[in-house]
C-alpha positions as CSV (number, residue, x, y, z in Angstrom):
1,M,8.1,60.6,111.4
2,R,8.8,60.7,115.3
3,Y,11.4,58.0,115.0
4,L,12.9,59.8,111.3
5,L,13.2,62.6,113.9
6,I,15.2,60.8,116.9
7,L,17.1,59.4,114.2
8,L,17.8,62.8,112.6
9,L,18.6,63.8,116.2
10,L,21.2,61.0,116.9
11,S,23.0,61.5,113.9
12,F,23.9,65.2,114.3
13,A,24.9,64.5,118.7
14,I,27.1,61.4,116.9
15,V,28.9,63.5,114.4
16,G,29.5,66.5,116.5
17,C,31.1,64.6,118.8
18,E,33.9,63.9,116.5
19,P,37.0,63.9,118.4
20,K,40.0,66.3,117.6
21,S,40.1,67.6,114.2
22,V,43.0,69.5,113.2
23,V,42.9,73.4,111.8
24,R,46.4,74.0,110.9
25,D,49.4,72.4,110.6
26,P,50.5,72.4,114.7
27,K,54.1,72.9,113.7
28,V,52.9,76.6,111.7
29,Y,51.0,77.6,114.5
30,Q,53.8,77.0,117.0
31,L,56.2,79.0,115.3
32,E,53.6,81.7,114.5
33,I,52.8,81.6,118.7
34,Q,56.6,82.4,119.2
35,W,56.7,85.1,116.6
36,Y,54.6,86.9,117.9
37,T,55.4,86.6,121.4
38,R,58.8,87.6,119.9
39,T,57.6,90.3,118.2
40,A,55.7,91.5,121.3
41,L,58.7,91.5,123.5
42,E,60.8,93.3,121.0
43,A,58.2,96.3,120.5
44,A,58.8,96.5,124.0
45,D,62.1,96.3,124.3
46,L,61.6,99.5,121.3
47,M,59.8,101.4,123.2
48,D,61.4,101.3,126.1
49,P,64.9,103.9,125.2
50,I,62.1,105.7,122.9
51,L,60.0,106.3,127.4
52,K,63.6,106.9,128.6
53,A,64.9,109.5,126.2
54,H,61.6,111.6,125.8
55,C,59.6,111.0,129.0
56,L,59.3,112.5,132.7
57,C,58.0,110.9,135.5
58,N,55.9,113.5,137.1
59,G,55.6,112.8,140.7
60,G,56.5,109.0,140.0
61,T,53.8,108.9,137.5
62,F,54.4,109.5,133.1
63,D,51.3,111.1,131.7
64,G,49.5,111.4,128.5
65,H,51.4,109.2,125.8
66,C,53.6,108.5,127.7
67,L,51.8,106.8,130.1
68,K,50.0,104.5,127.5
69,I,53.8,103.3,126.2
70,A,54.9,102.5,129.4
71,K,51.8,100.5,130.1
72,Y,52.6,98.7,126.4
73,I,56.1,98.3,127.7
74,V,55.2,96.4,131.3
75,R,52.4,94.7,129.8
76,N,53.9,93.2,126.9
77,R,57.2,92.2,128.9
78,A,54.7,90.5,131.9
79,R,52.4,88.4,129.6
80,A,53.5,87.8,126.0
81,A,54.5,84.2,126.9
82,H,51.5,83.7,129.4
83,H,50.1,84.6,125.9
84,G,52.1,82.6,123.8
85,D,51.3,79.5,126.3
86,M,47.6,79.7,126.4
87,M,47.3,79.9,122.5
88,L,49.6,76.7,122.7
89,Y,46.9,75.6,125.2
90,N,44.0,76.0,123.6
91,G,45.3,75.2,120.3
92,S,46.4,71.4,122.4
93,L,49.4,71.8,121.9
94,L,50.4,72.0,125.9
95,D,48.7,69.4,127.9
96,K,48.7,71.0,131.2
97,R,47.0,75.0,131.3
98,P,48.9,77.5,132.3
99,G,48.0,79.1,135.3
100,A,46.6,82.3,136.1
101,A,48.0,85.6,133.8
102,P,50.9,87.1,135.5
103,E,50.3,90.5,137.6
104,V,51.7,93.5,135.6
105,P,53.8,95.8,137.0
106,K,52.5,99.5,137.4
107,P,53.9,101.6,134.5
108,S,55.8,103.4,137.4
109,S,58.1,100.8,137.7
110,L,60.0,102.6,134.5
111,C,60.3,106.2,136.4
112,P,64.0,105.7,136.9
113,G,64.5,105.2,140.6
114,V,61.3,103.4,141.2
115,K,61.1,99.4,141.9
């Protein structure tokens, strides 16, 4: 009985150590990642004129919904490409792991005259 149990455990270990398996077509996955990245950047670009037209910086910062919009813009612009690269890496389509996520600028960097 003990040998049967050992044989069973070894067979599970061998089956569980299968090399890479493909869940989806790599080209389709790459296109999806490109679409997500482009959509995130385009959304930030679309929100920028709304922020400029309807939001005021009070003391170098935004308030309420304007702050949320500003955070959305700076975060998407700063990290969209990095997240796309991480998705490619996690999908085994990049050999080298991307570095740390880029720092997100402060929302106040979108205030007129603030860098």
